[in-house]
N, CA, C, O and the ligand as a Tripos MOL2 file, in Angstrom:
@<TRIPOS>MOLECULE
protein
  305   303    77     0     0
PROTEIN
NO_CHARGES

@<TRIPOS>ATOM
      1 N         107.3520   24.0910  336.7940 N.3       1 MET1
      2 CA        107.9340   22.8080  336.3980 C.3       1 MET1
      3 C         106.8490   21.7910  336.0620 C.2       1 MET1
      4 O         106.8110   21.2310  334.9660 O.2       1 MET1
      5 N         105.9600   21.5700  337.0450 N.am      2 ALA2
      6 CA        104.9460   20.5340  336.8630 C.3       2 ALA2
      7 C         103.7340   21.0370  336.1050 C.2       2 ALA2
      8 O         102.8430   20.2590  335.7620 O.2       2 ALA2
      9 N         103.6950   22.3440  335.8410 N.am      3 VAL3
     10 CA        102.5360   22.9000  335.1490 C.3       3 VAL3
     11 C         102.4180   22.3060  333.7540 C.2       3 VAL3
     12 O         103.4030   22.1980  333.0240 O.2       3 VAL3
     13 N         101.2240   21.9320  333.4030 N.am      4 GLY4
     14 CA        101.0050   21.3910  332.0630 C.3       4 GLY4
     15 C         101.0730   19.8750  332.0060 C.2       4 GLY4
     16 O         100.7200   19.2770  330.9900 O.2       4 GLY4
     17 N         101.5150   19.2570  333.0670 N.am      5 TRP5
     18 CA        101.5890   17.7860  333.0500 C.3       5 TRP5
     19 C         100.2040   17.1840  333.1670 C.2       5 TRP5
     20 O          99.7890   16.3520  332.3600 O.2       5 TRP5
     21 N          99.4870   17.6400  334.2190 N.am      6 ALA6
     22 CA         98.1370   17.1310  334.3850 C.3       6 ALA6
     23 C          97.2550   17.7160  333.2970 C.2       6 ALA6
     24 O          97.2600   18.9290  333.0870 O.2       6 ALA6
     25 N          96.5150   16.8950  332.6180 N.am      7 GLY7
     26 CA         95.5970   17.4050  331.6140 C.3       7 GLY7
     27 C          96.2160   17.5220  330.2380 C.2       7 GLY7
     28 O          95.4860   17.6540  329.2550 O.2       7 GLY7
     29 N          97.5320   17.4790  330.1290 N.am      8 ASP8
     30 CA         98.1470   17.5220  328.8090 C.3       8 ASP8
     31 C          98.3180   16.0890  328.3050 C.2       8 ASP8
     32 O          99.3880   15.4860  328.3970 O.2       8 ASP8
     33 N          97.2210   15.5820  327.7730 N.am      9 GLY9
     34 CA         97.1790   14.1650  327.4030 C.3       9 GLY9
     35 C          98.1930   13.7900  326.3540 C.2       9 GLY9
     36 O          98.7740   12.7070  326.4120 O.2       9 GLY9
     37 N          98.4180   14.6730  325.3850 N.am     10 ALA10
     38 CA         99.3270   14.3370  324.2940 C.3      10 ALA10
     39 C         100.7390   14.0960  324.8070 C.2      10 ALA10
     40 O         101.3970   13.1210  324.4430 O.2      10 ALA10
     41 N         101.1830   15.0070  325.6580 N.am     11 VAL11
     42 CA        102.5480   14.8710  326.1850 C.3      11 VAL11
     43 C         102.6550   13.6170  327.0360 C.2      11 VAL11
     44 O         103.6210   12.8610  326.9370 O.2      11 VAL11
     45 N         101.6310   13.4070  327.8850 N.am     12 THR12
     46 CA        101.6470   12.2300  328.7500 C.3      12 THR12
     47 C         101.6930   10.9560  327.9120 C.2      12 THR12
     48 O         102.4380   10.0260  328.2220 O.2      12 THR12
     49 N         100.8970   10.9200  326.8580 N.am     13 GLN13
     50 CA        100.8660    9.7300  326.0160 C.3      13 GLN13
     51 C         102.2160    9.5060  325.3350 C.2      13 GLN13
     52 O         102.6780    8.3770  325.1750 O.2      13 GLN13
     53 N         102.8270   10.6160  324.9420 N.am     14 GLN14
     54 CA        104.1390   10.5180  324.3090 C.3      14 GLN14
     55 C         105.1500    9.8960  325.2710 C.2      14 GLN14
     56 O         105.9540    9.0450  324.8920 O.2      14 GLN14
     57 N         105.0860   10.3450  326.5230 N.am     15 ILE15
     58 CA        106.0070    9.8180  327.5280 C.3      15 ILE15
     59 C         105.7300    8.3340  327.7460 C.2      15 ILE15
     60 O         106.6530    7.5220  327.8040 O.2      15 ILE15
     61 N         104.4520    7.9910  327.8640 N.am     16 LEU16
     62 CA        104.0880    6.5920  328.0710 C.3      16 LEU16
     63 C         104.5470    5.7440  326.8960 C.2      16 LEU16
     64 O         105.0440    4.6330  327.0820 O.2      16 LEU16
     65 N         104.3810    6.2650  325.6850 N.am     17 ASP17
     66 CA        104.8110    5.5250  324.5010 C.3      17 ASP17
     67 C         106.2990    5.2400  324.5460 C.2      17 ASP17
     68 O         106.7380    4.1300  324.2480 O.2      17 ASP17
     69 N         107.0760    6.2510  324.9220 N.am     18 SER18
     70 CA        108.5250    6.0380  324.9200 C.3      18 SER18
     71 C         108.9200    5.0660  326.0210 C.2      18 SER18
     72 O         109.9040    4.3400  325.8800 O.2      18 SER18
     73 N         108.1610    5.0430  327.1210 N.am     19 ILE19
     74 CA        108.4360    4.0550  328.1700 C.3      19 ILE19
     75 C         108.1170    2.6660  327.6370 C.2      19 ILE19
     76 O         108.8800    1.7220  327.8440 O.2      19 ILE19
     77 N         106.9870    2.5460  326.9520 N.am     20 ASP20
     78 CA        106.6080    1.2630  326.3650 C.3      20 ASP20
     79 C         107.6930    0.7680  325.4160 C.2      20 ASP20
     80 O         108.0610   -0.4070  325.4390 O.2      20 ASP20
     81 N         108.2010    1.6690  324.5830 N.am     21 ASP21
     82 CA        109.2670    1.3100  323.6550 C.3      21 ASP21
     83 C         110.4740    0.7600  324.3980 C.2      21 ASP21
     84 O         111.0420   -0.2670  324.0270 O.2      21 ASP21
     85 N         110.8490    1.4690  325.4550 N.am     22 ALA22
     86 CA        112.0320    1.0680  326.2120 C.3      22 ALA22
     87 C         111.8200   -0.3030  326.8400 C.2      22 ALA22
     88 O         112.7130   -1.1500  326.8280 O.2      22 ALA22
     89 N         110.6200   -0.5100  327.3920 N.am     23 VAL23
     90 CA        110.3150   -1.7940  328.0110 C.3      23 VAL23
     91 C         110.3580   -2.9000  326.9630 C.2      23 VAL23
     92 O         110.9010   -3.9800  327.1980 O.2      23 VAL23
     93 N         109.7830   -2.6130  325.8200 N.am     24 GLU24
     94 CA        109.7410   -3.6090  324.7470 C.3      24 GLU24
     95 C         111.1510   -3.9510  324.2810 C.2      24 GLU24
     96 O         111.4840   -5.1180  324.0720 O.2      24 GLU24
     97 N         111.9660   -2.9270  324.1220 N.am     25 ARG25
     98 CA        113.3500   -3.1660  323.7000 C.3      25 ARG25
     99 C         114.0920   -3.9800  324.7380 C.2      25 ARG25
    100 O         114.8340   -4.9050  324.4050 O.2      25 ARG25
    101 N         113.8880   -3.6310  326.0000 N.am     26 ALA26
    102 CA        114.5740   -4.3510  327.0680 C.3      26 ALA26
    103 C         114.1500   -5.8110  327.0660 C.2      26 ALA26
    104 O         114.9620   -6.7100  327.2850 O.2      26 ALA26
    105 N         112.8680   -6.0290  326.8160 N.am     27 ARG27
    106 CA        112.3360   -7.3840  326.7990 C.3      27 ARG27
    107 C         112.9910   -8.2050  325.6820 C.2      27 ARG27
    108 O         113.3840   -9.3540  325.8810 O.2      27 ARG27
    109 N         113.0960   -7.5910  324.5160 N.am     28 GLN28
    110 CA        113.6750   -8.2980  323.3780 C.3      28 GLN28
    111 C         115.1510   -8.6050  323.5950 C.2      28 GLN28
    112 O         115.6860   -9.5650  323.0400 O.2      28 GLN28
    113 N         115.8010   -7.7770  324.4090 N.am     29 ASN29
    114 CA        117.2230   -7.9830  324.6450 C.3      29 ASN29
    115 C         117.4750   -8.9980  325.7510 C.2      29 ASN29
    116 O         118.6170   -9.3920  325.9880 O.2      29 ASN29
    117 N         116.4200   -9.4190  326.4220 N.am     30 LEU30
    118 CA        116.6070  -10.3800  327.4950 C.3      30 LEU30
    119 C         117.1860  -11.6670  326.9400 C.2      30 LEU30
    120 O         116.6000  -12.2950  326.0580 O.2      30 LEU30
    121 N         118.3160  -12.0470  327.4510 N.am     31 PRO31
    122 CA        118.8970  -13.2950  326.9840 C.3      31 PRO31
    123 C         118.1130  -14.4800  327.5190 C.2      31 PRO31
    124 O         117.5280  -14.4110  328.6000 O.2      31 PRO31
    125 N         118.1030  -15.5480  326.7720 N.am     32 SER32
    126 CA        117.4100  -16.7380  327.2480 C.3      32 SER32
    127 C         118.4240  -17.8570  327.4130 C.2      32 SER32
    128 O         119.5490  -17.7840  326.9190 O.2      32 SER32
    129 N         118.0040  -18.8710  328.1070 N.am     33 GLY33
    130 CA        118.8930  -20.0040  328.3270 C.3      33 GLY33
    131 C         119.8850  -19.7030  329.4410 C.2      33 GLY33
    132 O         119.8470  -18.6400  330.0600 O.2      33 GLY33
    133 N         120.7590  -20.6450  329.6800 N.am     34 PRO34
    134 CA        121.7280  -20.4590  330.7660 C.3      34 PRO34
    135 C         122.7280  -19.3660  330.4370 C.2      34 PRO34
    136 O         123.0840  -19.1720  329.2740 O.2      34 PRO34
    137 N         123.1730  -18.6660  331.4370 N.am     35 GLY35
    138 CA        124.1600  -17.6120  331.2150 C.3      35 GLY35
    139 C         125.5360  -18.2030  330.9760 C.2      35 GLY35
    140 O         125.7580  -19.3980  331.1710 O.2      35 GLY35
    141 N         126.4430  -17.3610  330.5570 N.am     36 LEU36
    142 CA        127.8050  -17.7880  330.3050 C.3      36 LEU36
    143 C         128.7110  -17.3520  331.4500 C.2      36 LEU36
    144 O         128.4860  -16.3180  332.0780 O.2      36 LEU36
    145 N         129.7150  -18.1370  331.7060 N.am     37 THR37
    146 CA        130.6780  -17.7330  332.7390 C.3      37 THR37
    147 C         131.7040  -16.7820  332.1560 C.2      37 THR37
    148 O         132.3780  -16.0460  332.8770 O.2      37 THR37
    149 N         131.8100  -16.8120  330.8050 N.am     38 GLU38
    150 CA        132.7350  -15.8880  330.1410 C.3      38 GLU38
    151 C         131.9930  -15.1210  329.0630 C.2      38 GLU38
    152 O         131.1230  -15.6640  328.3820 O.2      38 GLU38
    153 N         132.3430  -13.8620  328.9180 N.am     39 CYS39
    154 CA        131.7060  -12.9930  327.9370 C.3      39 CYS39
    155 C         131.8640  -13.5590  326.5350 C.2      39 CYS39
    156 O         132.9560  -13.9680  326.1410 O.2      39 CYS39
    157 N         130.7630  -13.5810  325.7820 N.am     40 GLU40
    158 CA        130.8380  -14.1440  324.4320 C.3      40 GLU40
    159 C         131.5050  -13.1770  323.4530 C.2      40 GLU40
    160 O         131.8670  -13.5630  322.3420 O.2      40 GLU40
    161 N         131.6640  -11.9290  323.8670 N.am     41 GLU41
    162 CA        132.3150  -10.9440  322.9970 C.3      41 GLU41
    163 C         133.8300  -10.9570  323.1800 C.2      41 GLU41
    164 O         134.5810  -11.0720  322.2120 O.2      41 GLU41
    165 N         134.2650  -10.8390  324.4220 N.am     42 CYS42
    166 CA        135.6990  -10.6390  324.6610 C.3      42 CYS42
    167 C         136.3250  -11.7820  325.4620 C.2      42 CYS42
    168 O         137.5450  -11.8240  325.6200 O.2      42 CYS42
    169 N         135.5070  -12.7110  325.9700 N.am     43 GLY43
    170 CA        136.0670  -13.8460  326.6940 C.3      43 GLY43
    171 C         136.4170  -13.5480  328.1390 C.2      43 GLY43
    172 O         136.9230  -14.4130  328.8550 O.2      43 GLY43
    173 N         136.1500  -12.3340  328.5630 N.am     44 GLU44
    174 CA        136.3870  -11.9370  329.9490 C.3      44 GLU44
    175 C         135.4360  -12.7170  330.8550 C.2      44 GLU44
    176 O         134.2750  -12.9160  330.5000 O.2      44 GLU44
    177 N         135.9090  -13.1580  332.0120 N.am     45 SER45
    178 CA        135.0050  -13.8840  332.8980 C.3      45 SER45
    179 C         133.9600  -12.9240  333.4680 C.2      45 SER45
    180 O         134.2670  -11.7860  333.8220 O.2      45 SER45
    181 N         132.7280  -13.4080  333.5480 N.am     46 ILE46
    182 CA        131.6220  -12.5820  334.0300 C.3      46 ILE46
    183 C         131.4720  -12.7880  335.5280 C.2      46 ILE46
    184 O         131.4460  -13.9160  336.0210 O.2      46 ILE46
    185 N         131.3770  -11.6860  336.2290 N.am     47 ASP47
    186 CA        131.2570  -11.7080  337.6820 C.3      47 ASP47
    187 C         130.0740  -12.5810  338.1130 C.2      47 ASP47
    188 O         128.9940  -12.5240  337.5240 O.2      47 ASP47
    189 N         130.3010  -13.3800  339.1450 N.am     48 GLU48
    190 CA        129.2650  -14.3220  339.5730 C.3      48 GLU48
    191 C         127.9980  -13.5980  340.0150 C.2      48 GLU48
    192 O         126.8860  -14.0410  339.7280 O.2      48 GLU48
    193 N         128.1760  -12.4840  340.7110 N.am     49 ARG49
    194 CA        126.9950  -11.7390  341.1650 C.3      49 ARG49
    195 C         126.2170  -11.1810  339.9840 C.2      49 ARG49
    196 O         124.9900  -11.0900  340.0210 O.2      49 ARG49
    197 N         126.9500  -10.8070  338.9270 N.am     50 ARG50
    198 CA        126.2890  -10.3100  337.7180 C.3      50 ARG50
    199 C         125.4800  -11.4340  337.0710 C.2      50 ARG50
    200 O         124.3710  -11.2150  336.5840 O.2      50 ARG50
    201 N         126.0480  -12.6300  337.0750 N.am     51 ARG51
    202 CA        125.3360  -13.7620  336.4760 C.3      51 ARG51
    203 C         124.0830  -14.1220  337.2690 C.2      51 ARG51
    204 O         123.0600  -14.5170  336.7110 O.2      51 ARG51
    205 N         124.1970  -13.9740  338.5870 N.am     52 GLU52
    206 CA        123.0260  -14.2790  339.4210 C.3      52 GLU52
    207 C         121.9410  -13.2210  339.2730 C.2      52 GLU52
    208 O         120.7470  -13.5220  339.2790 O.2      52 GLU52
    209 N         122.3850  -11.9800  339.1410 N.am     53 ALA53
    210 CA        121.4220  -10.8740  339.0280 C.3      53 ALA53
    211 C         120.7490  -10.8850  337.6680 C.2      53 ALA53
    212 O         119.5700  -10.5500  337.5540 O.2      53 ALA53
    213 N         121.4900  -11.2680  336.6350 N.am     54 LEU54
    214 CA        120.9560  -11.2550  335.2670 C.3      54 LEU54
    215 C         120.9690  -12.6680  334.7240 C.2      54 LEU54
    216 O         121.9770  -13.1430  334.2010 O.2      54 LEU54
    217 N         119.8480  -13.3220  334.8550 N.am     55 LYS55
    218 CA        119.7640  -14.7040  334.3850 C.3      55 LYS55
    219 C         120.0030  -14.7520  332.8840 C.2      55 LYS55
    220 O         119.4140  -13.9870  332.1200 O.2      55 LYS55
    221 N         120.8630  -15.6490  332.4830 N.am     56 GLY56
    222 CA        121.1080  -15.8060  331.0500 C.3      56 GLY56
    223 C         122.0350  -14.7490  330.4790 C.2      56 GLY56
    224 O         122.0960  -14.5520  329.2650 O.2      56 GLY56
    225 N         122.7560  -14.0680  331.3630 N.am     57 VAL57
    226 CA        123.6530  -13.0110  330.8720 C.3      57 VAL57
    227 C         124.7680  -13.6350  330.0310 C.2      57 VAL57
    228 O         125.3070  -14.6900  330.3650 O.2      57 VAL57
    229 N         125.0950  -12.9590  328.9380 N.am     58 ARG58
    230 CA        126.0990  -13.4960  328.0120 C.3      58 ARG58
    231 C         127.2560  -12.5470  327.7750 C.2      58 ARG58
    232 O         128.2510  -12.9050  327.1440 O.2      58 ARG58
    233 N         127.1170  -11.3270  328.2870 N.am     59 LEU59
    234 CA        128.1590  -10.3250  328.0510 C.3      59 LEU59
    235 C         128.6860   -9.7920  329.3660 C.2      59 LEU59
    236 O         127.9490   -9.6980  330.3470 O.2      59 LEU59
    237 N         129.9510   -9.4460  329.3840 N.am     60 CYS60
    238 CA        130.4940   -8.7670  330.5570 C.3      60 CYS60
    239 C         129.9540   -7.3410  330.5840 C.2      60 CYS60
    240 O         129.3510   -6.8660  329.6220 O.2      60 CYS60
    241 N         130.1850   -6.6800  331.7000 N.am     61 LEU61
    242 CA        129.6320   -5.3380  331.8820 C.3      61 LEU61
    243 C         130.0930   -4.3880  330.7770 C.2      61 LEU61
    244 O         129.2980   -3.6100  330.2490 O.2      61 LEU61
    245 N         131.3730   -4.4550  330.4330 N.am     62 ASN62
    246 CA        131.9100   -3.5460  329.4210 C.3      62 ASN62
    247 C         131.2410   -3.7650  328.0710 C.2      62 ASN62
    248 O         130.8350   -2.8080  327.4110 O.2      62 ASN62
    249 N         131.1270   -5.0180  327.6630 N.am     63 CYS63
    250 CA        130.5430   -5.3060  326.3550 C.3      63 CYS63
    251 C         129.0540   -4.9640  326.3500 C.2      63 CYS63
    252 O         128.5260   -4.4860  325.3460 O.2      63 CYS63
    253 N         128.3800   -5.2110  327.4750 N.am     64 GLN64
    254 CA        126.9640   -4.8650  327.5720 C.3      64 GLN64
    255 C         126.7790   -3.3660  327.3930 C.2      64 GLN64
    256 O         125.8700   -2.9140  326.6980 O.2      64 GLN64
    257 N         127.6640   -2.6030  328.0380 N.am     65 ARG65
    258 CA        127.5850   -1.1410  327.9270 C.3      65 ARG65
    259 C         127.8100   -0.7060  326.4860 C.2      65 ARG65
    260 O         127.0970    0.1540  325.9690 O.2      65 ARG65
    261 N         128.7970   -1.3020  325.8450 N.am     66 GLU66
    262 CA        129.0850   -0.9610  324.4520 C.3      66 GLU66
    263 C         127.8730   -1.2430  323.5780 C.2      66 GLU66
    264 O         127.4950   -0.4430  322.7220 O.2      66 GLU66
    265 N         127.2770   -2.4020  323.8180 N.am     67 LYS67
    266 CA        126.1240   -2.8210  323.0280 C.3      67 LYS67
    267 C         124.9710   -1.8360  323.2170 C.2      67 LYS67
    268 O         124.3330   -1.4190  322.2510 O.2      67 LYS67
    269 N         124.7140   -1.4730  324.4680 N.am     68 GLU68
    270 CA        123.6160   -0.5420  324.7420 C.3      68 GLU68
    271 C         123.8930    0.8150  324.1230 C.2      68 GLU68
    272 O         122.9840    1.4750  323.6210 O.2      68 GLU68
    273 N         125.1550    1.2280  324.1610 N.am     69 LYS69
    274 CA        125.5370    2.5000  323.5590 C.3      69 LYS69
    275 C         125.2320    2.4680  322.0550 C.2      69 LYS69
    276 O         124.6620    3.4080  321.5010 O.2      69 LYS69
    277 N         125.6200    1.3830  321.4210 N.am     70 ASN70
    278 CA        125.3930    1.2590  319.9750 C.3      70 ASN70
    279 C         123.9070    1.2360  319.6510 C.2      70 ASN70
    280 O         123.4730    1.8400  318.6700 O.2      70 ASN70
    281 N         123.1240    0.5400  320.4740 N.am     71 GLN71
    282 CA        121.6910    0.4740  320.2310 C.3      71 GLN71
    283 C         121.0600    1.8450  320.3450 C.2      71 GLN71
    284 O         120.1740    2.1980  319.5660 O.2      71 GLN71
    285 N         121.5210    2.6260  321.3280 N.am     72 LYS72
    286 CA        120.9860    3.9660  321.5070 C.3      72 LYS72
    287 C         121.3200    4.8200  320.2970 C.2      72 LYS72
    288 O         120.4750    5.5740  319.8150 O.2      72 LYS72
    289 N         122.5400    4.7080  319.8050 N.am     73 LEU73
    290 CA        122.9470    5.5010  318.6420 C.3      73 LEU73
    291 C         122.1050    5.1270  317.4360 C.2      73 LEU73
    292 O         121.6790    5.9990  316.6800 O.2      73 LEU73
    293 N         121.8630    3.8450  317.2520 N.am     74 ARG74
    294 CA        121.0910    3.3950  316.0890 C.3      74 ARG74
    295 C         119.6480    3.8670  316.1500 C.2      74 ARG74
    296 O         119.0410    4.1470  315.1170 O.2      74 ARG74
    297 N         119.0900    3.9580  317.3670 N.am     75 SER75
    298 CA        117.6840    4.2970  317.4930 C.3      75 SER75
    299 C         117.4480    5.7960  317.3640 C.2      75 SER75
    300 O         116.3000    6.2400  317.3380 O.2      75 SER75
    301 N         118.5070    6.5720  317.2830 N.am     76 LEU76
    302 CA        118.3110    8.0260  317.1740 C.3      76 LEU76
    303 C         117.8300    8.4090  315.7790 C.2      76 LEU76
    304 O         117.6130    9.5890  315.5030 O.2      76 LEU76
    305 ZN        133.1000   -8.6640  327.2440 Zn       77 ZN77
@<TRIPOS>BOND
     1     1     2 1
     2     2     3 1
     3     3     4 2
     4     3     5 am
     5     5     6 1
     6     6     7 1
     7     7     8 2
     8     7     9 am
     9     9    10 1
    10    10    11 1
    11    11    12 2
    12    11    13 am
    13    13    14 1
    14    14    15 1
    15    15    16 2
    16    15    17 am
    17    17    18 1
    18    18    19 1
    19    19    20 2
    20    19    21 am
    21    21    22 1
    22    22    23 1
    23    23    24 2
    24    23    25 am
    25    25    26 1
    26    26    27 1
    27    27    28 2
    28    27    29 am
    29    29    30 1
    30    30    31 1
    31    31    32 2
    32    31    33 am
    33    33    34 1
    34    34    35 1
    35    35    36 2
    36    35    37 am
    37    37    38 1
    38    38    39 1
    39    39    40 2
    40    39    41 am
    41    41    42 1
    42    42    43 1
    43    43    44 2
    44    43    45 am
    45    45    46 1
    46    46    47 1
    47    47    48 2
    48    47    49 am
    49    49    50 1
    50    50    51 1
    51    51    52 2
    52    51    53 am
    53    53    54 1
    54    54    55 1
    55    55    56 2
    56    55    57 am
    57    57    58 1
    58    58    59 1
    59    59    60 2
    60    59    61 am
    61    61    62 1
    62    62    63 1
    63    63    64 2
    64    63    65 am
    65    65    66 1
    66    66    67 1
    67    67    68 2
    68    67    69 am
    69    69    70 1
    70    70    71 1
    71    71    72 2
    72    71    73 am
    73    73    74 1
    74    74    75 1
    75    75    76 2
    76    75    77 am
    77    77    78 1
    78    78    79 1
    79    79    80 2
    80    79    81 am
    81    81    82 1
    82    82    83 1
    83    83    84 2
    84    83    85 am
    85    85    86 1
    86    86    87 1
    87    87    88 2
    88    87    89 am
    89    89    90 1
    90    90    91 1
    91    91    92 2
    92    91    93 am
    93    93    94 1
    94    94    95 1
    95    95    96 2
    96    95    97 am
    97    97    98 1
    98    98    99 1
    99    99   100 2
   100    99   101 am
   101   101   102 1
   102   102   103 1
   103   103   104 2
   104   103   105 am
   105   105   106 1
   106   106   107 1
   107   107   108 2
   108   107   109 am
   109   109   110 1
   110   110   111 1
   111   111   112 2
   112   111   113 am
   113   113   114 1
   114   114   115 1
   115   115   116 2
   116   115   117 am
   117   117   118 1
   118   118   119 1
   119   119   120 2
   120   119   121 am
   121   121   122 1
   122   122   123 1
   123   123   124 2
   124   123   125 am
   125   125   126 1
   126   126   127 1
   127   127   128 2
   128   127   129 am
   129   129   130 1
   130   130   131 1
   131   131   132 2
   132   131   133 am
   133   133   134 1
   134   134   135 1
   135   135   136 2
   136   135   137 am
   137   137   138 1
   138   138   139 1
   139   139   140 2
   140   139   141 am
   141   141   142 1
   142   142   143 1
   143   143   144 2
   144   143   145 am
   145   145   146 1
   146   146   147 1
   147   147   148 2
   148   147   149 am
   149   149   150 1
   150   150   151 1
   151   151   152 2
   152   151   153 am
   153   153   154 1
   154   154   155 1
   155   155   156 2
   156   155   157 am
   157   157   158 1
   158   158   159 1
   159   159   160 2
   160   159   161 am
   161   161   162 1
   162   162   163 1
   163   163   164 2
   164   163   165 am
   165   165   166 1
   166   166   167 1
   167   167   168 2
   168   167   169 am
   169   169   170 1
   170   170   171 1
   171   171   172 2
   172   171   173 am
   173   173   174 1
   174   174   175 1
   175   175   176 2
   176   175   177 am
   177   177   178 1
   178   178   179 1
   179   179   180 2
   180   179   181 am
   181   181   182 1
   182   182   183 1
   183   183   184 2
   184   183   185 am
   185   185   186 1
   186   186   187 1
   187   187   188 2
   188   187   189 am
   189   189   190 1
   190   190   191 1
   191   191   192 2
   192   191   193 am
   193   193   194 1
   194   194   195 1
   195   195   196 2
   196   195   197 am
   197   197   198 1
   198   198   199 1
   199   199   200 2
   200   199   201 am
   201   201   202 1
   202   202   203 1
   203   203   204 2
   204   203   205 am
   205   205   206 1
   206   206   207 1
   207   207   208 2
   208   207   209 am
   209   209   210 1
   210   210   211 1
   211   211   212 2
   212   211   213 am
   213   213   214 1
   214   214   215 1
   215   215   216 2
   216   215   217 am
   217   217   218 1
   218   218   219 1
   219   219   220 2
   220   219   221 am
   221   221   222 1
   222   222   223 1
   223   223   224 2
   224   223   225 am
   225   225   226 1
   226   226   227 1
   227   227   228 2
   228   227   229 am
   229   229   230 1
   230   230   231 1
   231   231   232 2
   232   231   233 am
   233   233   234 1
   234   234   235 1
   235   235   236 2
   236   235   237 am
   237   237   238 1
   238   238   239 1
   239   239   240 2
   240   239   241 am
   241   241   242 1
   242   242   243 1
   243   243   244 2
   244   243   245 am
   245   245   246 1
   246   246   247 1
   247   247   248 2
   248   247   249 am
   249   249   250 1
   250   250   251 1
   251   251   252 2
   252   251   253 am
   253   253   254 1
   254   254   255 1
   255   255   256 2
   256   255   257 am
   257   257   258 1
   258   258   259 1
   259   259   260 2
   260   259   261 am
   261   261   262 1
   262   262   263 1
   263   263   264 2
   264   263   265 am
   265   265   266 1
   266   266   267 1
   267   267   268 2
   268   267   269 am
   269   269   270 1
   270   270   271 1
   271   271   272 2
   272   271   273 am
   273   273   274 1
   274   274   275 1
   275   275   276 2
   276   275   277 am
   277   277   278 1
   278   278   279 1
   279   279   280 2
   280   279   281 am
   281   281   282 1
   282   282   283 1
   283   283   284 2
   284   283   285 am
   285   285   286 1
   286   286   287 1
   287   287   288 2
   288   287   289 am
   289   289   290 1
   290   290   291 1
   291   291   292 2
   292   291   293 am
   293   293   294 1
   294   294   295 1
   295   295   296 2
   296   295   297 am
   297   297   298 1
   298   298   299 1
   299   299   300 2
   300   299   301 am
   301   301   302 1
   302   302   303 1
   303   303   304 2
@<TRIPOS>SUBSTRUCTURE
     1 MET1         2 RESIDUE 1 A MET
     2 ALA2         6 RESIDUE 1 A ALA
     3 VAL3        10 RESIDUE 1 A VAL
     4 GLY4        14 RESIDUE 1 A GLY
     5 TRP5        18 RESIDUE 1 A TRP
     6 ALA6        22 RESIDUE 1 A ALA
     7 GLY7        26 RESIDUE 1 A GLY
     8 ASP8        30 RESIDUE 1 A ASP
     9 GLY9        34 RESIDUE 1 A GLY
    10 ALA10       38 RESIDUE 1 A ALA
    11 VAL11       42 RESIDUE 1 A VAL
    12 THR12       46 RESIDUE 1 A THR
    13 GLN13       50 RESIDUE 1 A GLN
    14 GLN14       54 RESIDUE 1 A GLN
    15 ILE15       58 RESIDUE 1 A ILE
    16 LEU16       62 RESIDUE 1 A LEU
    17 ASP17       66 RESIDUE 1 A ASP
    18 SER18       70 RESIDUE 1 A SER
    19 ILE19       74 RESIDUE 1 A ILE
    20 ASP20       78 RESIDUE 1 A ASP
    21 ASP21       82 RESIDUE 1 A ASP
    22 ALA22       86 RESIDUE 1 A ALA
    23 VAL23       90 RESIDUE 1 A VAL
    24 GLU24       94 RESIDUE 1 A GLU
    25 ARG25       98 RESIDUE 1 A ARG
    26 ALA26      102 RESIDUE 1 A ALA
    27 ARG27      106 RESIDUE 1 A ARG
    28 GLN28      110 RESIDUE 1 A GLN
    29 ASN29      114 RESIDUE 1 A ASN
    30 LEU30      118 RESIDUE 1 A LEU
    31 PRO31      122 RESIDUE 1 A PRO
    32 SER32      126 RESIDUE 1 A SER
    33 GLY33      130 RESIDUE 1 A GLY
    34 PRO34      134 RESIDUE 1 A PRO
    35 GLY35      138 RESIDUE 1 A GLY
    36 LEU36      142 RESIDUE 1 A LEU
    37 THR37      146 RESIDUE 1 A THR
    38 GLU38      150 RESIDUE 1 A GLU
    39 CYS39      154 RESIDUE 1 A CYS
    40 GLU40      158 RESIDUE 1 A GLU
    41 GLU41      162 RESIDUE 1 A GLU
    42 CYS42      166 RESIDUE 1 A CYS
    43 GLY43      170 RESIDUE 1 A GLY
    44 GLU44      174 RESIDUE 1 A GLU
    45 SER45      178 RESIDUE 1 A SER
    46 ILE46      182 RESIDUE 1 A ILE
    47 ASP47      186 RESIDUE 1 A ASP
    48 GLU48      190 RESIDUE 1 A GLU
    49 ARG49      194 RESIDUE 1 A ARG
    50 ARG50      198 RESIDUE 1 A ARG
    51 ARG51      202 RESIDUE 1 A ARG
    52 GLU52      206 RESIDUE 1 A GLU
    53 ALA53      210 RESIDUE 1 A ALA
    54 LEU54      214 RESIDUE 1 A LEU
    55 LYS55      218 RESIDUE 1 A LYS
    56 GLY56      222 RESIDUE 1 A GLY
    57 VAL57      226 RESIDUE 1 A VAL
    58 ARG58      230 RESIDUE 1 A ARG
    59 LEU59      234 RESIDUE 1 A LEU
    60 CYS60      238 RESIDUE 1 A CYS
    61 LEU61      242 RESIDUE 1 A LEU
    62 ASN62      246 RESIDUE 1 A ASN
    63 CYS63      250 RESIDUE 1 A CYS
    64 GLN64      254 RESIDUE 1 A GLN
    65 ARG65      258 RESIDUE 1 A ARG
    66 GLU66      262 RESIDUE 1 A GLU
    67 LYS67      266 RESIDUE 1 A LYS
    68 GLU68      270 RESIDUE 1 A GLU
    69 LYS69      274 RESIDUE 1 A LYS
    70 ASN70      278 RESIDUE 1 A ASN
    71 GLN71      282 RESIDUE 1 A GLN
    72 LYS72      286 RESIDUE 1 A LYS
    73 LEU73      290 RESIDUE 1 A LEU
    74 ARG74      294 RESIDUE 1 A ARG
    75 SER75      298 RESIDUE 1 A SER
    76 LEU76      302 RESIDUE 1 A LEU
    77 ZN77       305 GROUP 0 **** ****
């Protein structure tokens, strides 16, 4: 399983690159400004704990999931 990981610089770099991409994408998706109490997509009220955990959150969980799903499909 772990054979080839150590010393296989190309594969390791590839993995690191894809992590960097993911981090960069996540960073760009970070909402700024105050969060919304209601989802800007569907108007559903956003859970208070979700708003506290995600500063500046603008989407409810369902819409966020949909958005992430679409982004993943587009990046393929
Ligand atoms: Zn929503």
